[in-house]
N, CA, C, O and CB atoms as a CASP TS submission, in Angstrom:
PFRMAT TS
TARGET T0000
AUTHOR 0000-0000-0000
METHOD Language model
MODEL 1
PARENT N/A
ATOM      1  N   MET     1     -87.676  15.366  88.603  1.00  0.00           N
ATOM      2  CA  MET     1     -88.989  15.790  89.011  1.00  0.00           C
ATOM      3  C   MET     1     -89.276  15.302  90.429  1.00  0.00           C
ATOM      4  O   MET     1     -89.127  14.118  90.731  1.00  0.00           O
ATOM      5  CB  MET     1     -90.047  15.279  88.031  1.00  0.00           C
ATOM      6  N   ALA     2     -89.682  16.210  91.278  1.00  0.00           N
ATOM      7  CA  ALA     2     -90.065  15.862  92.640  1.00  0.00           C
ATOM      8  C   ALA     2     -91.504  15.377  92.651  1.00  0.00           C
ATOM      9  O   ALA     2     -92.263  15.624  91.714  1.00  0.00           O
ATOM     10  CB  ALA     2     -89.888  17.067  93.590  1.00  0.00           C
ATOM     11  N   SER     3     -91.868  14.691  93.709  1.00  0.00           N
ATOM     12  CA  SER     3     -93.269  14.316  93.863  1.00  0.00           C
ATOM     13  C   SER     3     -93.744  14.770  95.235  1.00  0.00           C
ATOM     14  O   SER     3     -92.948  14.974  96.152  1.00  0.00           O
ATOM     15  CB  SER     3     -93.468  12.780  93.682  1.00  0.00           C
ATOM     16  N   LEU     4     -95.027  14.921  95.352  1.00  0.00           N
ATOM     17  CA  LEU     4     -95.634  15.440  96.566  1.00  0.00           C
ATOM     18  C   LEU     4     -95.463  14.453  97.707  1.00  0.00           C
ATOM     19  O   LEU     4     -95.740  13.264  97.550  1.00  0.00           O
ATOM     20  CB  LEU     4     -97.117  15.743  96.340  1.00  0.00           C
ATOM     21  N   VAL     5     -95.011  14.934  98.845  1.00  0.00           N
ATOM     22  CA  VAL     5     -94.906  14.121 100.058  1.00  0.00           C
ATOM     23  C   VAL     5     -96.233  14.242 100.795  1.00  0.00           C
ATOM     24  O   VAL     5     -96.635  15.344 101.169  1.00  0.00           O
ATOM     25  CB  VAL     5     -93.695  14.577 100.970  1.00  0.00           C
ATOM     26  N   THR     6     -96.914  13.124 101.007  1.00  0.00           N
ATOM     27  CA  THR     6     -98.211  13.162 101.679  1.00  0.00           C
ATOM     28  C   THR     6     -98.193  12.488 103.047  1.00  0.00           C
ATOM     29  O   THR     6     -99.210  12.458 103.739  1.00  0.00           O
ATOM     30  CB  THR     6     -99.251  12.506 100.812  1.00  0.00           C
ATOM     31  N   THR     7     -97.049  11.953 103.434  1.00  0.00           N
ATOM     32  CA  THR     7     -96.946  11.370 104.765  1.00  0.00           C
ATOM     33  C   THR     7     -96.742  12.483 105.787  1.00  0.00           C
ATOM     34  O   THR     7     -96.182  13.533 105.470  1.00  0.00           O
ATOM     35  CB  THR     7     -95.787  10.340 104.831  1.00  0.00           C
ATOM     36  N   ALA     8     -97.198  12.247 107.006  1.00  0.00           N
ATOM     37  CA  ALA     8     -97.079  13.248 108.071  1.00  0.00           C
ATOM     38  C   ALA     8     -95.609  13.555 108.342  1.00  0.00           C
ATOM     39  O   ALA     8     -94.787  12.649 108.477  1.00  0.00           O
ATOM     40  CB  ALA     8     -97.773  12.756 109.366  1.00  0.00           C
ATOM     41  N   ARG     9     -95.291  14.854 108.420  1.00  0.00           N
ATOM     42  CA  ARG     9     -93.898  15.255 108.640  1.00  0.00           C
ATOM     43  C   ARG     9     -93.734  16.182 109.832  1.00  0.00           C
ATOM     44  O   ARG     9     -92.610  16.540 110.181  1.00  0.00           O
ATOM     45  CB  ARG     9     -93.353  15.928 107.407  1.00  0.00           C
ATOM     46  N   PHE    10     -94.834  16.578 110.464  1.00  0.00           N
ATOM     47  CA  PHE    10     -94.761  17.489 111.595  1.00  0.00           C
ATOM     48  C   PHE    10     -94.524  16.713 112.884  1.00  0.00           C
ATOM     49  O   PHE    10     -95.146  15.678 113.124  1.00  0.00           O
ATOM     50  CB  PHE    10     -96.043  18.324 111.698  1.00  0.00           C
ATOM     51  N   ALA    11     -93.616  17.227 113.709  1.00  0.00           N
ATOM     52  CA  ALA    11     -93.400  16.618 115.023  1.00  0.00           C
ATOM     53  C   ALA    11     -94.636  16.812 115.896  1.00  0.00           C
ATOM     54  O   ALA    11     -94.980  15.943 116.697  1.00  0.00           O
ATOM     55  CB  ALA    11     -92.150  17.224 115.712  1.00  0.00           C
ATOM     56  N   ASN    12     -95.298  17.954 115.737  1.00  0.00           N
ATOM     57  CA  ASN    12     -96.487  18.276 116.532  1.00  0.00           C
ATOM     58  C   ASN    12     -97.592  18.785 115.604  1.00  0.00           C
ATOM     59  O   ASN    12     -97.824  19.992 115.531  1.00  0.00           O
ATOM     60  CB  ASN    12     -96.155  19.338 117.630  1.00  0.00           C
ATOM     61  N   PRO    13     -98.271  17.888 114.900  1.00  0.00           N
ATOM     62  CA  PRO    13     -99.285  18.323 113.947  1.00  0.00           C
ATOM     63  C   PRO    13    -100.428  19.104 114.588  1.00  0.00           C
ATOM     64  O   PRO    13    -101.002  19.990 113.954  1.00  0.00           O
ATOM     65  CB  PRO    13     -99.840  17.133 113.230  1.00  0.00           C
ATOM     66  N   ASP    14    -100.761  18.790 115.827  1.00  0.00           N
ATOM     67  CA  ASP    14    -101.835  19.519 116.502  1.00  0.00           C
ATOM     68  C   ASP    14    -101.469  20.988 116.688  1.00  0.00           C
ATOM     69  O   ASP    14    -102.340  21.855 116.625  1.00  0.00           O
ATOM     70  CB  ASP    14    -102.145  18.877 117.860  1.00  0.00           C
ATOM     71  N   ASP    15    -100.197  21.274 116.916  1.00  0.00           N
ATOM     72  CA  ASP    15     -99.746  22.668 117.053  1.00  0.00           C
ATOM     73  C   ASP    15     -99.913  23.424 115.737  1.00  0.00           C
ATOM     74  O   ASP    15    -100.314  24.588 115.730  1.00  0.00           O
ATOM     75  CB  ASP    15     -98.269  22.719 117.508  1.00  0.00           C
ATOM     76  N   VAL    16     -99.608  22.763 114.634  1.00  0.00           N
ATOM     77  CA  VAL    16     -99.751  23.389 113.321  1.00  0.00           C
ATOM     78  C   VAL    16    -101.225  23.634 113.031  1.00  0.00           C
ATOM     79  O   VAL    16    -101.601  24.703 112.549  1.00  0.00           O
ATOM     80  CB  VAL    16     -99.116  22.508 112.215  1.00  0.00           C
ATOM     81  N   TYR    17    -102.054  22.646 113.325  1.00  0.00           N
ATOM     82  CA  TYR    17    -103.498  22.803 113.124  1.00  0.00           C
ATOM     83  C   TYR    17    -104.016  23.969 113.962  1.00  0.00           C
ATOM     84  O   TYR    17    -104.792  24.787 113.467  1.00  0.00           O
ATOM     85  CB  TYR    17    -104.251  21.497 113.490  1.00  0.00           C
ATOM     86  N   GLN    18    -103.598  24.054 115.219  1.00  0.00           N
ATOM     87  CA  GLN    18    -104.043  25.140 116.083  1.00  0.00           C
ATOM     88  C   GLN    18    -103.588  26.498 115.555  1.00  0.00           C
ATOM     89  O   GLN    18    -104.342  27.468 115.627  1.00  0.00           O
ATOM     90  CB  GLN    18    -103.525  24.930 117.500  1.00  0.00           C
ATOM     91  N   ALA    19    -102.380  26.584 115.031  1.00  0.00           N
ATOM     92  CA  ALA    19    -101.889  27.833 114.455  1.00  0.00           C
ATOM     93  C   ALA    19    -102.752  28.246 113.256  1.00  0.00           C
ATOM     94  O   ALA    19    -103.051  29.427 113.080  1.00  0.00           O
ATOM     95  CB  ALA    19    -100.411  27.686 114.030  1.00  0.00           C
ATOM     96  N   LEU    20    -103.146  27.273 112.439  1.00  0.00           N
ATOM     97  CA  LEU    20    -104.026  27.573 111.305  1.00  0.00           C
ATOM     98  C   LEU    20    -105.373  28.101 111.790  1.00  0.00           C
ATOM     99  O   LEU    20    -105.875  29.102 111.280  1.00  0.00           O
ATOM    100  CB  LEU    20    -104.232  26.319 110.434  1.00  0.00           C
ATOM    101  N   ILE    21    -105.943  27.433 112.762  1.00  0.00           N
ATOM    102  CA  ILE    21    -107.231  27.877 113.321  1.00  0.00           C
ATOM    103  C   ILE    21    -107.097  29.265 113.922  1.00  0.00           C
ATOM    104  O   ILE    21    -107.936  30.132 113.674  1.00  0.00           O
ATOM    105  CB  ILE    21    -107.739  26.884 114.391  1.00  0.00           C
ATOM    106  N   ASP    22    -106.048  29.486 114.712  1.00  0.00           N
ATOM    107  CA  ASP    22    -105.837  30.782 115.364  1.00  0.00           C
ATOM    108  C   ASP    22    -105.659  31.913 114.353  1.00  0.00           C
ATOM    109  O   ASP    22    -106.073  33.044 114.607  1.00  0.00           O
ATOM    110  CB  ASP    22    -104.620  30.716 116.277  1.00  0.00           C
ATOM    111  N   SER    23    -105.047  31.613 113.214  1.00  0.00           N
ATOM    112  CA  SER    23    -104.812  32.658 112.221  1.00  0.00           C
ATOM    113  C   SER    23    -106.107  33.178 111.617  1.00  0.00           C
ATOM    114  O   SER    23    -106.131  34.271 111.051  1.00  0.00           O
ATOM    115  CB  SER    23    -103.910  32.138 111.123  1.00  0.00           C
ATOM    116  N   HIS    24    -107.180  32.410 111.730  1.00  0.00           N
ATOM    117  CA  HIS    24    -108.480  32.803 111.171  1.00  0.00           C
ATOM    118  C   HIS    24    -109.398  33.468 112.204  1.00  0.00           C
ATOM    119  O   HIS    24    -110.467  33.978 111.867  1.00  0.00           O
ATOM    120  CB  HIS    24    -109.174  31.585 110.589  1.00  0.00           C
ATOM    121  N   ARG    25    -108.962  33.451 113.450  1.00  0.00           N
ATOM    122  CA  ARG    25    -109.800  34.010 114.510  1.00  0.00           C
ATOM    123  C   ARG    25    -110.103  35.481 114.242  1.00  0.00           C
ATOM    124  O   ARG    25    -109.215  36.258 113.890  1.00  0.00           O
ATOM    125  CB  ARG    25    -109.116  33.849 115.875  1.00  0.00           C
ATOM    126  N   ASP    26    -111.368  35.848 114.414  1.00  0.00           N
ATOM    127  CA  ASP    26    -111.857  37.225 114.283  1.00  0.00           C
ATOM    128  C   ASP    26    -111.816  37.757 112.851  1.00  0.00           C
ATOM    129  O   ASP    26    -111.934  38.966 112.650  1.00  0.00           O
ATOM    130  CB  ASP    26    -111.049  38.131 115.169  1.00  0.00           C
ATOM    131  N   LEU    27    -111.654  36.897 111.863  1.00  0.00           N
ATOM    132  CA  LEU    27    -111.686  37.334 110.471  1.00  0.00           C
ATOM    133  C   LEU    27    -113.080  37.122 109.894  1.00  0.00           C
ATOM    134  O   LEU    27    -113.799  36.203 110.286  1.00  0.00           O
ATOM    135  CB  LEU    27    -110.631  36.576 109.633  1.00  0.00           C
ATOM    136  N   THR    28    -113.440  37.977 108.967  1.00  0.00           N
ATOM    137  CA  THR    28    -114.680  37.772 108.231  1.00  0.00           C
ATOM    138  C   THR    28    -114.460  36.607 107.259  1.00  0.00           C
ATOM    139  O   THR    28    -113.318  36.219 107.013  1.00  0.00           O
ATOM    140  CB  THR    28    -115.121  39.083 107.470  1.00  0.00           C
ATOM    141  N   PRO    29    -115.535  36.051 106.708  1.00  0.00           N
ATOM    142  CA  PRO    29    -115.341  34.987 105.707  1.00  0.00           C
ATOM    143  C   PRO    29    -114.473  35.442 104.529  1.00  0.00           C
ATOM    144  O   PRO    29    -113.649  34.666 104.044  1.00  0.00           O
ATOM    145  CB  PRO    29    -116.697  34.510 105.186  1.00  0.00           C
ATOM    146  N   ASP    30    -114.641  36.677 104.062  1.00  0.00           N
ATOM    147  CA  ASP    30    -113.804  37.175 102.958  1.00  0.00           C
ATOM    148  C   ASP    30    -112.342  37.299 103.378  1.00  0.00           C
ATOM    149  O   ASP    30    -111.446  36.950 102.609  1.00  0.00           O
ATOM    150  CB  ASP    30    -114.321  38.538 102.467  1.00  0.00           C
ATOM    151  N   GLN    31    -112.096  37.789 104.583  1.00  0.00           N
ATOM    152  CA  GLN    31    -110.726  37.906 105.071  1.00  0.00           C
ATOM    153  C   GLN    31    -110.102  36.521 105.237  1.00  0.00           C
ATOM    154  O   GLN    31    -108.923  36.325 104.941  1.00  0.00           O
ATOM    155  CB  GLN    31    -110.690  38.676 106.407  1.00  0.00           C
ATOM    156  N   SER    32    -110.894  35.571 105.708  1.00  0.00           N
ATOM    157  CA  SER    32    -110.410  34.201 105.868  1.00  0.00           C
ATOM    158  C   SER    32    -110.033  33.595 104.520  1.00  0.00           C
ATOM    159  O   SER    32    -109.002  32.932 104.401  1.00  0.00           O
ATOM    160  CB  SER    32    -111.471  33.335 106.559  1.00  0.00           C
ATOM    161  N   ALA    33    -110.863  33.820 103.507  1.00  0.00           N
ATOM    162  CA  ALA    33    -110.554  33.323 102.166  1.00  0.00           C
ATOM    163  C   ALA    33    -109.296  33.977 101.613  1.00  0.00           C
ATOM    164  O   ALA    33    -108.491  33.322 100.951  1.00  0.00           O
ATOM    165  CB  ALA    33    -111.729  33.570 101.221  1.00  0.00           C
ATOM    166  N   THR    34    -109.127  35.266 101.884  1.00  0.00           N
ATOM    167  CA  THR    34    -107.918  35.976 101.441  1.00  0.00           C
ATOM    168  C   THR    34    -106.686  35.418 102.138  1.00  0.00           C
ATOM    169  O   THR    34    -105.652  35.214 101.503  1.00  0.00           O
ATOM    170  CB  THR    34    -108.041  37.491 101.716  1.00  0.00           C
ATOM    171  N   LEU    35    -106.788  35.169 103.435  1.00  0.00           N
ATOM    172  CA  LEU    35    -105.676  34.563 104.180  1.00  0.00           C
ATOM    173  C   LEU    35    -105.306  33.220 103.580  1.00  0.00           C
ATOM    174  O   LEU    35    -104.128  32.933 103.368  1.00  0.00           O
ATOM    175  CB  LEU    35    -106.041  34.395 105.666  1.00  0.00           C
ATOM    176  N   ASN    36    -106.316  32.390 103.303  1.00  0.00           N
ATOM    177  CA  ASN    36    -106.041  31.078 102.707  1.00  0.00           C
ATOM    178  C   ASN    36    -105.338  31.215 101.360  1.00  0.00           C
ATOM    179  O   ASN    36    -104.377  30.496 101.084  1.00  0.00           O
ATOM    180  CB  ASN    36    -107.343  30.288 102.538  1.00  0.00           C
ATOM    181  N   ALA    37    -105.811  32.132 100.523  1.00  0.00           N
ATOM    182  CA  ALA    37    -105.193  32.326  99.211  1.00  0.00           C
ATOM    183  C   ALA    37    -103.742  32.777  99.346  1.00  0.00           C
ATOM    184  O   ALA    37    -102.867  32.284  98.636  1.00  0.00           O
ATOM    185  CB  ALA    37    -105.986  33.349  98.395  1.00  0.00           C
ATOM    186  N   LYS    38    -103.488  33.715 100.257  1.00  0.00           N
ATOM    187  CA  LYS    38    -102.111  34.188 100.459  1.00  0.00           C
ATOM    188  C   LYS    38    -101.219  33.069 100.973  1.00  0.00           C
ATOM    189  O   LYS    38    -100.081  32.923 100.525  1.00  0.00           O
ATOM    190  CB  LYS    38    -102.085  35.370 101.440  1.00  0.00           C
ATOM    191  N   LEU    39    -101.730  32.277 101.913  1.00  0.00           N
ATOM    192  CA  LEU    39    -100.951  31.162 102.453  1.00  0.00           C
ATOM    193  C   LEU    39    -100.626  30.150 101.366  1.00  0.00           C
ATOM    194  O   LEU    39     -99.497  29.667 101.277  1.00  0.00           O
ATOM    195  CB  LEU    39    -101.708  30.480 103.596  1.00  0.00           C
ATOM    196  N   ILE    40    -101.614  29.832 100.544  1.00  0.00           N
ATOM    197  CA  ILE    40    -101.400  28.881  99.450  1.00  0.00           C
ATOM    198  C   ILE    40    -100.315  29.387  98.501  1.00  0.00           C
ATOM    199  O   ILE    40     -99.421  28.635  98.115  1.00  0.00           O
ATOM    200  CB  ILE    40    -102.713  28.639  98.679  1.00  0.00           C
ATOM    201  N   LEU    41    -100.397  30.653  98.131  1.00  0.00           N
ATOM    202  CA  LEU    41     -99.396  31.205  97.208  1.00  0.00           C
ATOM    203  C   LEU    41     -98.005  31.247  97.837  1.00  0.00           C
ATOM    204  O   LEU    41     -97.016  30.969  97.159  1.00  0.00           O
ATOM    205  CB  LEU    41     -99.804  32.609  96.766  1.00  0.00           C
ATOM    206  N   LEU    42     -97.916  31.589  99.115  1.00  0.00           N
ATOM    207  CA  LEU    42     -96.617  31.592  99.801  1.00  0.00           C
ATOM    208  C   LEU    42     -96.010  30.187  99.842  1.00  0.00           C
ATOM    209  O   LEU    42     -94.825  30.005  99.561  1.00  0.00           O
ATOM    210  CB  LEU    42     -96.770  32.141 101.233  1.00  0.00           C
ATOM    211  N   LEU    43     -96.830  29.203 100.193  1.00  0.00           N
ATOM    212  CA  LEU    43     -96.322  27.835 100.282  1.00  0.00           C
ATOM    213  C   LEU    43     -96.009  27.258  98.903  1.00  0.00           C
ATOM    214  O   LEU    43     -95.043  26.509  98.749  1.00  0.00           O
ATOM    215  CB  LEU    43     -97.331  26.946 100.999  1.00  0.00           C
ATOM    216  N   ALA    44     -96.820  27.602  97.900  1.00  0.00           N
ATOM    217  CA  ALA    44     -96.533  27.147  96.535  1.00  0.00           C
ATOM    218  C   ALA    44     -95.201  27.718  96.062  1.00  0.00           C
ATOM    219  O   ALA    44     -94.408  27.022  95.429  1.00  0.00           O
ATOM    220  CB  ALA    44     -97.670  27.559  95.566  1.00  0.00           C
ATOM    221  N   ASN    45     -94.964  28.981  96.372  1.00  0.00           N
ATOM    222  CA  ASN    45     -93.684  29.602  96.013  1.00  0.00           C
ATOM    223  C   ASN    45     -92.529  28.917  96.744  1.00  0.00           C
ATOM    224  O   ASN    45     -91.463  28.703  96.167  1.00  0.00           O
ATOM    225  CB  ASN    45     -93.704  31.111  96.341  1.00  0.00           C
ATOM    226  N   HIS    46     -92.743  28.579  98.003  1.00  0.00           N
ATOM    227  CA  HIS    46     -91.705  27.896  98.782  1.00  0.00           C
ATOM    228  C   HIS    46     -91.387  26.531  98.169  1.00  0.00           C
ATOM    229  O   HIS    46     -90.225  26.129  98.104  1.00  0.00           O
ATOM    230  CB  HIS    46     -92.152  27.731 100.255  1.00  0.00           C
ATOM    231  N   ILE    47     -92.417  25.829  97.724  1.00  0.00           N
ATOM    232  CA  ILE    47     -92.210  24.529  97.076  1.00  0.00           C
ATOM    233  C   ILE    47     -91.413  24.723  95.797  1.00  0.00           C
ATOM    234  O   ILE    47     -90.455  23.993  95.540  1.00  0.00           O
ATOM    235  CB  ILE    47     -93.566  23.833  96.773  1.00  0.00           C
ATOM    236  N   GLY    48     -91.807  25.704  94.998  1.00  0.00           N
ATOM    237  CA  GLY    48     -91.040  26.070  93.820  1.00  0.00           C
ATOM    238  C   GLY    48     -91.054  25.073  92.677  1.00  0.00           C
ATOM    239  O   GLY    48     -90.229  25.168  91.768  1.00  0.00           O
ATOM    240  N   ASP    49     -91.961  24.134  92.702  1.00  0.00           N
ATOM    241  CA  ASP    49     -92.049  23.128  91.645  1.00  0.00           C
ATOM    242  C   ASP    49     -93.502  23.067  91.193  1.00  0.00           C
ATOM    243  O   ASP    49     -94.364  22.578  91.924  1.00  0.00           O
ATOM    244  CB  ASP    49     -91.540  21.718  92.137  1.00  0.00           C
ATOM    245  N   SER    50     -93.774  23.562  89.994  1.00  0.00           N
ATOM    246  CA  SER    50     -95.160  23.661  89.528  1.00  0.00           C
ATOM    247  C   SER    50     -95.828  22.297  89.400  1.00  0.00           C
ATOM    248  O   SER    50     -97.042  22.196  89.575  1.00  0.00           O
ATOM    249  CB  SER    50     -95.209  24.378  88.193  1.00  0.00           C
ATOM    250  N   GLU    51     -95.078  21.261  89.103  1.00  0.00           N
ATOM    251  CA  GLU    51     -95.660  19.926  89.001  1.00  0.00           C
ATOM    252  C   GLU    51     -96.105  19.413  90.370  1.00  0.00           C
ATOM    253  O   GLU    51     -97.155  18.781  90.483  1.00  0.00           O
ATOM    254  CB  GLU    51     -94.654  18.954  88.374  1.00  0.00           C
ATOM    255  N   VAL    52     -95.322  19.677  91.396  1.00  0.00           N
ATOM    256  CA  VAL    52     -95.696  19.269  92.754  1.00  0.00           C
ATOM    257  C   VAL    52     -96.923  20.047  93.211  1.00  0.00           C
ATOM    258  O   VAL    52     -97.830  19.480  93.819  1.00  0.00           O
ATOM    259  CB  VAL    52     -94.522  19.487  93.741  1.00  0.00           C
ATOM    260  N   VAL    53     -96.951  21.341  92.920  1.00  0.00           N
ATOM    261  CA  VAL    53     -98.109  22.161  93.284  1.00  0.00           C
ATOM    262  C   VAL    53     -99.350  21.656  92.549  1.00  0.00           C
ATOM    263  O   VAL    53    -100.422  21.558  93.146  1.00  0.00           O
ATOM    264  CB  VAL    53     -97.851  23.659  92.955  1.00  0.00           C
ATOM    265  N   ALA    54     -99.217  21.338  91.275  1.00  0.00           N
ATOM    266  CA  ALA    54    -100.352  20.810  90.502  1.00  0.00           C
ATOM    267  C   ALA    54    -100.842  19.491  91.092  1.00  0.00           C
ATOM    268  O   ALA    54    -102.048  19.249  91.157  1.00  0.00           O
ATOM    269  CB  ALA    54     -99.957  20.612  89.024  1.00  0.00           C
ATOM    270  N   GLU    55     -99.918  18.644  91.519  1.00  0.00           N
ATOM    271  CA  GLU    55    -100.290  17.373  92.140  1.00  0.00           C
ATOM    272  C   GLU    55    -101.052  17.625  93.445  1.00  0.00           C
ATOM    273  O   GLU    55    -102.061  16.973  93.714  1.00  0.00           O
ATOM    274  CB  GLU    55     -99.031  16.508  92.406  1.00  0.00           C
ATOM    275  N   ALA    56    -100.570  18.563  94.245  1.00  0.00           N
ATOM    276  CA  ALA    56    -101.236  18.906  95.501  1.00  0.00           C
ATOM    277  C   ALA    56    -102.643  19.449  95.247  1.00  0.00           C
ATOM    278  O   ALA    56    -103.586  19.092  95.952  1.00  0.00           O
ATOM    279  CB  ALA    56    -100.406  19.936  96.281  1.00  0.00           C
ATOM    280  N   LEU    57    -102.778  20.298  94.253  1.00  0.00           N
ATOM    281  CA  LEU    57    -104.089  20.859  93.920  1.00  0.00           C
ATOM    282  C   LEU    57    -105.062  19.754  93.486  1.00  0.00           C
ATOM    283  O   LEU    57    -106.227  19.750  93.886  1.00  0.00           O
ATOM    284  CB  LEU    57    -103.952  21.918  92.803  1.00  0.00           C
ATOM    285  N   ALA    58    -104.583  18.847  92.688  1.00  0.00           N
ATOM    286  CA  ALA    58    -105.441  17.740  92.218  1.00  0.00           C
ATOM    287  C   ALA    58    -105.898  16.870  93.387  1.00  0.00           C
ATOM    288  O   ALA    58    -107.066  16.488  93.455  1.00  0.00           O
ATOM    289  CB  ALA    58    -104.689  16.872  91.178  1.00  0.00           C
ATOM    290  N   ILE    59    -104.998  16.561  94.293  1.00  0.00           N
ATOM    291  CA  ILE    59    -105.362  15.744  95.458  1.00  0.00           C
ATOM    292  C   ILE    59    -106.340  16.503  96.350  1.00  0.00           C
ATOM    293  O   ILE    59    -107.322  15.929  96.821  1.00  0.00           O
ATOM    294  CB  ILE    59    -104.100  15.344  96.264  1.00  0.00           C
ATOM    295  N   ALA    60    -106.083  17.776  96.584  1.00  0.00           N
ATOM    296  CA  ALA    60    -106.973  18.588  97.422  1.00  0.00           C
ATOM    297  C   ALA    60    -108.359  18.697  96.800  1.00  0.00           C
ATOM    298  O   ALA    60    -109.365  18.631  97.505  1.00  0.00           O
ATOM    299  CB  ALA    60    -106.382  19.991  97.634  1.00  0.00           C
ATOM    300  N   ARG    61    -108.412  18.862  95.495  1.00  0.00           N
ATOM    301  CA  ARG    61    -109.696  19.005  94.810  1.00  0.00           C
ATOM    302  C   ARG    61    -110.521  17.722  94.900  1.00  0.00           C
ATOM    303  O   ARG    61    -111.744  17.777  95.033  1.00  0.00           O
ATOM    304  CB  ARG    61    -109.475  19.385  93.344  1.00  0.00           C
ATOM    305  N   LYS    62    -109.857  16.568  94.828  1.00  0.00           N
ATOM    306  CA  LYS    62    -110.569  15.287  94.960  1.00  0.00           C
ATOM    307  C   LYS    62    -111.310  15.209  96.289  1.00  0.00           C
ATOM    308  O   LYS    62    -112.403  14.648  96.365  1.00  0.00           O
ATOM    309  CB  LYS    62    -109.587  14.107  94.837  1.00  0.00           C
ATOM    310  N   GLY    63    -110.716  15.771  97.327  1.00  0.00           N
ATOM    311  CA  GLY    63    -111.337  15.731  98.631  1.00  0.00           C
ATOM    312  C   GLY    63    -112.506  16.668  98.796  1.00  0.00           C
ATOM    313  O   GLY    63    -113.211  16.610  99.804  1.00  0.00           O
ATOM    314  N   VAL    64    -112.724  17.531  97.823  1.00  0.00           N
ATOM    315  CA  VAL    64    -113.791  18.533  97.892  1.00  0.00           C
ATOM    316  C   VAL    64    -114.991  18.117  97.061  1.00  0.00           C
ATOM    317  O   VAL    64    -116.135  18.376  97.435  1.00  0.00           O
ATOM    318  CB  VAL    64    -113.280  19.892  97.422  1.00  0.00           C
ATOM    319  N   LEU    65    -114.731  17.479  95.943  1.00  0.00           N
ATOM    320  CA  LEU    65    -115.816  17.113  95.024  1.00  0.00           C
ATOM    321  C   LEU    65    -116.548  15.876  95.486  1.00  0.00           C
ATOM    322  O   LEU    65    -117.489  15.433  94.827  1.00  0.00           O
ATOM    323  CB  LEU    65    -115.276  16.890  93.627  1.00  0.00           C
TER
END
């Protein structure tokens, strides 16, 4: 069983953040939500481990509530 890696792994995290922001430019709130959902599903599929995805969801949800 794999576990979620939460330490920073990007050589240039600001570039990744900017790409995320840029991908939402000129989108409506509904389009932005759709983009986020598609990105989440693509990355979850790339991870390919439902336990790791569940762990990520739980951690993300804690930050929202």
